[in-house]
C-alpha positions as CSV (number, residue, x, y, z in Angstrom):
1,M,73.6,39.4,78.5
2,V,71.3,39.3,81.6
3,E,70.6,43.2,82.5
4,G,71.2,45.1,79.2
5,S,68.9,46.4,76.8
6,S,68.7,43.3,75.1
7,G,69.7,41.2,77.5
8,I,67.6,37.9,79.0
9,L,65.7,40.1,81.3
10,S,64.9,42.7,78.8
11,C,63.2,39.7,76.7
12,Y,60.8,39.2,79.3
13,Q,59.1,42.9,79.6
14,G,55.5,42.8,79.4
15,Y,55.1,39.2,80.9
16,E,53.4,38.4,84.2
17,E,55.8,38.4,86.9
18,K,55.2,34.6,87.5
19,E,56.6,33.9,84.0
20,R,59.6,36.1,84.5
21,P,63.3,34.5,85.5
22,I,65.0,35.5,88.5
23,Y,68.1,36.9,88.9
24,E,70.3,36.8,91.8
25,P,73.7,38.4,91.0
26,S,75.5,37.3,94.1
27,K,75.2,33.9,92.9
28,R,75.7,34.5,89.2
29,R,72.4,32.3,88.7
30,I,69.1,33.1,86.7
31,T,66.3,30.8,87.5
32,W,63.1,30.4,85.4
33,P,59.6,29.1,86.9
34,N,59.9,25.8,84.7
35,G,63.0,25.2,86.7
36,A,65.7,25.8,84.2
37,V,68.9,27.6,85.6
38,A,71.5,29.4,83.9
39,T,74.9,30.4,85.5
40,T,77.0,33.5,84.5
41,F,80.7,33.5,84.2
42,S,83.5,35.8,83.2
43,A,85.6,35.0,80.1
44,D,88.5,36.1,82.1
45,E,88.5,33.6,84.6
46,P,88.9,30.5,82.8
47,N,89.5,28.2,85.9
48,R,86.2,28.8,87.1
49,L,84.7,26.8,84.3
50,R,86.4,23.6,85.5
51,G,83.8,21.5,86.8
52,P,80.6,23.0,85.9
53,Q,78.6,21.0,83.3
54,S,75.7,22.2,81.1
55,D,73.6,21.4,78.0
56,T,73.7,24.8,76.5
57,I,76.0,27.7,76.4
58,W,76.1,31.3,75.1
59,C,79.4,32.9,74.8
60,D,79.1,36.6,73.8
61,E,82.0,38.5,72.1
62,L,84.3,35.3,71.7
63,A,86.5,37.2,69.2
64,S,87.6,39.5,72.2
65,W,88.1,36.9,75.0
66,R,91.5,37.4,76.5
67,Y,92.2,33.8,77.4
68,P,91.3,31.3,74.5
69,E,91.4,28.3,76.9
70,T,88.0,29.9,78.7
71,W,86.5,28.1,75.3
72,D,88.2,25.0,75.9
73,M,87.1,25.1,79.7
74,A,83.5,25.5,78.7
75,M,83.6,23.0,75.6
76,F,84.9,20.4,78.4
77,G,81.5,21.0,80.5
78,L,79.0,20.9,77.6
79,R,78.1,17.4,78.1
80,L,74.7,17.1,79.3
81,G,71.5,16.0,77.5
82,E,71.2,14.4,74.1
83,D,72.3,17.3,72.1
84,P,74.2,19.8,74.0
85,R,75.0,23.1,71.8
86,A,76.7,26.4,72.1
87,V,75.8,29.7,70.5
88,V,78.3,32.2,69.7
89,T,77.3,36.0,69.3
90,T,80.4,38.2,68.2
91,T,81.9,40.6,66.2
92,P,83.7,38.5,63.4
93,R,87.5,39.5,64.5
94,P,89.7,37.3,62.5
95,V,91.2,35.5,65.6
96,G,91.9,31.6,65.9
97,L,88.8,30.8,67.7
98,V,86.5,32.5,65.3
99,K,88.3,31.1,62.2
100,D,88.2,27.5,63.6
101,L,84.6,27.8,64.2
102,L,83.9,28.8,60.9
103,K,85.7,26.1,59.3
104,D,83.8,23.6,61.5
105,P,81.2,21.7,59.2
106,T,79.0,21.4,62.4
107,C,78.9,25.2,62.9
108,I,75.9,27.1,61.6
109,V,76.9,30.6,60.8
110,T,74.1,33.4,60.8
111,R,75.4,37.0,59.9
112,G,73.8,40.4,60.7
113,S,74.8,43.8,59.6
114,S,74.3,47.0,61.4
115,Y,72.0,47.9,58.4
116,D,69.6,45.1,59.3
117,N,69.4,46.9,62.8
118,L,68.7,50.3,61.5
119,G,65.1,50.2,62.8
120,N,66.6,49.7,66.5
121,L,69.2,52.4,66.1
122,S,68.7,56.2,66.5
123,S,69.2,58.4,63.4
124,R,72.2,60.1,65.2
125,F,73.9,56.8,65.3
126,F,73.6,56.5,61.8
127,D,74.9,59.4,60.6
128,Q,77.5,59.8,63.1
129,I,79.1,56.3,63.3
130,V,77.5,54.1,60.3
131,R,78.3,56.8,57.6
132,K,81.7,57.6,59.2
133,Y,82.9,53.9,58.8
134,E,81.0,53.1,55.6
135,G,83.6,51.7,53.2
136,T,86.5,51.3,55.4
137,R,88.0,47.9,56.4
138,L,86.8,48.8,60.1
139,G,83.5,49.3,58.8
140,R,83.4,45.9,56.9
141,Q,84.0,44.3,60.1
142,E,82.0,45.9,62.6
143,L,79.0,46.8,60.5
144,L,79.0,44.3,57.7
145,A,80.1,41.4,60.0
146,E,82.8,40.3,57.6
147,V,85.7,38.1,58.8
148,L,88.7,39.9,57.3
149,E,92.0,38.7,56.7
150,D,95.5,40.3,56.9
151,V,95.8,43.5,55.3
152,P,98.6,43.4,52.6
153,G,101.6,45.3,53.7
154,A,100.7,45.6,57.3
155,L,103.5,45.8,59.8
156,W,101.8,42.9,61.9
157,N,99.5,40.1,61.0
158,L,97.0,38.1,63.6
159,G,98.8,34.9,62.7
160,L,101.9,36.2,64.3
161,L,100.5,37.9,67.1
162,D,98.5,34.4,68.2
163,A,101.7,32.7,67.8
164,L,103.6,35.0,70.2
165,R,100.6,35.2,72.8
166,V,101.2,34.1,76.3
167,D,99.2,33.6,79.0
168,R,100.9,35.4,82.1
169,A,104.2,37.5,82.0
170,P,107.5,35.9,83.5
171,I,108.2,36.3,86.6
172,D,111.6,37.9,85.7
173,L,110.5,41.0,84.4
174,R,113.2,43.5,84.5
175,N,112.1,46.9,83.4
176,V,108.5,48.2,83.0
177,V,107.0,51.5,81.5
178,V,103.7,53.1,80.7
179,A,103.7,54.7,77.4
180,I,101.2,57.6,76.6
181,D,100.4,59.0,73.4
182,P,97.9,61.9,74.5
183,A,95.2,63.1,72.4
184,A,95.8,66.4,70.9
185,S,92.4,67.7,71.8
186,T,89.2,66.7,73.8
187,G,85.5,66.9,72.5
188,E,83.4,64.8,70.2
189,D,85.9,64.3,67.5
190,A,89.1,64.0,69.8
191,D,91.0,61.1,69.0
192,E,91.8,58.0,71.8
193,T,94.9,58.6,74.3
194,G,97.0,55.7,73.8
195,I,97.9,54.0,77.2
196,I,100.2,50.8,77.1
197,V,101.8,49.1,79.8
198,A,104.9,47.0,78.5
199,A,107.8,45.1,80.1
200,T,111.1,43.2,79.4
201,D,112.4,40.3,80.8
202,T,116.1,39.0,81.4
203,N,116.1,37.6,78.0
204,H,115.3,41.2,76.4
205,H,111.9,39.8,75.4
206,G,109.3,42.5,75.3
207,Y,105.9,42.0,76.9
208,V,102.6,43.9,76.5
209,L,100.9,43.7,80.1
210,A,97.8,46.1,79.6
211,D,95.9,48.4,77.1
212,L,94.2,51.2,79.1
213,S,93.5,53.4,76.0
214,G,90.4,55.3,75.6
215,Y,88.8,58.8,75.2
216,Y,89.8,60.8,78.1
217,S,90.4,64.4,79.5
218,P,94.0,65.2,80.0
219,H,93.4,64.8,84.0
220,E,91.6,61.2,83.3
221,W,94.8,60.0,81.2
222,A,97.1,61.5,83.5
223,K,95.2,59.5,86.7
224,I,94.9,56.2,84.8
225,A,98.6,56.4,83.8
226,I,99.9,57.0,87.3
227,A,97.6,54.0,88.7
228,A,99.0,51.8,86.1
229,Y,102.5,53.4,87.1
230,Q,101.9,52.5,90.4
231,T,99.9,48.9,90.1
232,H,102.6,47.4,87.7
233,R,105.6,49.0,89.6
234,A,106.8,50.9,86.6
235,D,110.1,52.4,86.3
236,K,108.9,55.6,84.6
237,I,106.2,56.9,82.2
238,V,107.0,57.5,78.8
239,A,105.2,60.2,77.3
240,E,105.0,61.9,73.5
241,R,105.2,65.5,73.6
242,N,104.7,66.5,70.2
243,N,101.1,68.0,70.4
244,G,101.0,69.3,73.8
245,G,104.7,70.7,74.4
246,D,105.3,70.9,78.2
247,M,101.6,70.2,78.9
248,V,102.0,66.3,79.2
249,A,104.7,66.3,82.0
250,A,102.7,69.0,83.6
251,T,99.7,67.2,83.7
252,L,101.2,64.1,85.0
253,K,103.1,66.0,87.4
254,A,99.9,67.9,88.8
255,V,98.5,64.3,89.6
256,D,101.7,62.9,91.2
257,P,104.8,65.4,91.5
258,N,107.0,62.5,92.4
259,V,106.1,60.4,89.1
260,P,109.1,60.0,86.6
261,V,108.1,61.2,83.5
262,A,110.4,60.7,80.1
263,E,109.3,62.8,77.4
264,V,109.9,61.8,73.7
265,W,109.8,63.8,70.5
266,A,108.1,62.5,67.3
267,S,110.7,63.5,64.9
268,R,109.9,60.8,62.3
269,G,106.5,59.5,61.0
270,K,104.4,57.0,62.9
271,A,105.3,54.2,60.5
272,I,109.1,55.0,60.3
273,R,109.0,54.7,64.0
274,A,107.0,51.4,64.3
275,Q,109.0,49.4,61.6
276,P,111.9,48.8,64.2
277,V,109.5,47.6,66.9
278,S,107.8,45.4,64.1
279,A,111.3,43.8,63.4
280,L,111.3,42.8,67.0
281,Y,107.9,41.0,66.7
282,E,108.9,39.4,63.4
283,Q,112.1,38.2,65.4
284,N,109.6,36.5,67.9
285,R,110.7,38.9,70.8
286,C,107.8,40.7,71.9
287,H,104.7,39.1,73.4
288,H,100.9,39.9,74.3
289,V,100.0,38.6,77.6
290,G,96.4,38.0,76.9
291,L,94.4,39.4,74.1
292,F,94.2,43.0,73.2
293,G,91.5,43.3,70.9
294,K,91.5,47.2,70.2
295,L,95.3,47.4,70.2
296,E,95.4,44.3,68.0
297,D,93.0,45.4,65.3
298,Q,95.0,48.8,65.2
299,M,98.2,46.7,64.3
300,I,97.0,44.5,61.8
301,N,95.8,47.1,59.9
302,F,98.6,49.5,60.2
303,T,100.8,49.9,56.9
304,P,103.6,52.1,55.8
305,D,101.0,54.5,53.8
306,F,98.4,54.5,56.8
307,D,96.2,57.4,55.9
308,R,94.2,58.5,59.2
309,D,91.4,60.1,57.0
310,V,90.8,57.1,55.2
311,A,91.0,54.8,58.0
312,G,88.7,57.2,60.1
313,Y,90.8,56.8,63.2
314,S,94.4,57.5,64.5
315,P,96.4,54.7,65.4
316,D,97.3,55.9,69.1
317,R,97.3,52.5,70.6
318,V,99.8,51.3,68.2
319,D,101.9,54.6,68.9
320,A,101.8,54.2,72.5
321,L,103.0,50.4,71.9
322,V,105.8,51.7,69.8
323,W,107.1,54.3,72.4
324,A,106.9,51.6,75.1
325,F,109.2,49.2,72.7
326,T,111.5,51.8,71.6
327,D,112.5,52.9,75.3
328,L,112.6,49.4,76.4
329,M,114.4,47.4,73.7
330,L,115.3,50.2,71.0
331,Q,117.0,52.8,73.3
332,D,120.5,52.1,73.0
333,M,121.9,53.4,69.7
334,K,124.0,50.4,68.9
335,G,120.8,48.1,69.6
336,Y,118.8,50.9,67.2
337,A,121.2,50.6,64.5
338,Y,121.2,47.1,64.3
339,Y,117.5,47.2,63.5
340,E,117.6,49.9,61.4
341,I,120.1,48.2,59.2
342,A,117.9,45.2,59.2
343,R,114.9,47.1,58.2
344,R,116.7,48.8,55.6
345,M,118.5,45.6,53.9
346,A,114.8,44.3,54.0
347,G,113.7,47.2,51.8
348,G,116.8,46.2,49.1
349,E,119.4,48.7,50.1
350,T,123.2,47.4,50.4
351,K,125.3,47.7,53.6
352,E,127.3,50.0,51.6
353,Q,124.6,52.4,50.8
354,I,123.4,52.5,54.5
355,A,126.7,52.3,56.3
356,G,127.1,56.3,56.3
357,T,124.0,57.2,57.6
358,V,123.6,54.4,60.1
359,A,127.2,55.7,61.4
360,T,126.0,59.1,61.6
């Protein structure tokens, strides 16, 4: 917002030095020659906004803020001058804050698509990114600035995730795992490696503590997963071994030979594995500690007939989430059988029809 290629300082390129604002990062302050002062804040620290007052606020990427109360604290301080205002610039994910603003009659909405900005984008970006996502749901959101509602048939919806969201994890966490869904390859067209940290409390409720997923080499994701294991004092690392065979455990052991690794084998499709975990959310037993925008985007777009080629991405964050909660909450066969019965009865089968297969 300040030093970026389209940030405040870049807007003054070509101006004489006496006309340009002065940025003091250590003081989080920008000062203009006319005496105007701006202070920068992190959306991850809502309590820093208790007290400061302003007449204008610029909130960037509001839809990805982890803590909605940051917006509340900012609004309480927006009280100086005769006409205090806030401007929000964000990708329009359908989170509660964005939907509330769109309904507010005092809010003026301006939309701009990536096509409007093509004059400032490289042809390479257009060829590899814009064309790749044209016609997809993700593209409508990211490229056309559309606010999209829930996907019909998706295993999760944003309203439920928001309702189950918590500000912090309970102090009585019992088990913690780091789950990994490693990318099958590296390179320009590689998928992400899903890395999710999750835990359960004494009431057997689940909590997503961190989403560290991204595009990594094997050595990089191993270091990140082990650092998360140490930081969150996890019990073990749960890793899918389908694509890499013994490579996953070997890569982790190469970084730390003492880290406990539980390898899991995906004998069933992603959607079938995800359905029992989706049932846990529907029973109000899984919670997100803060906002995990990219993970939740994958969740609310994940349907039983999810097609990677159509979507343009692999749901690796969802897969890691499923491995984490399967290990934490569905691992015992008695508990798993219960959720399998509930899932299949919801699909119209009778107890008699499924009793034999579940017992087996």
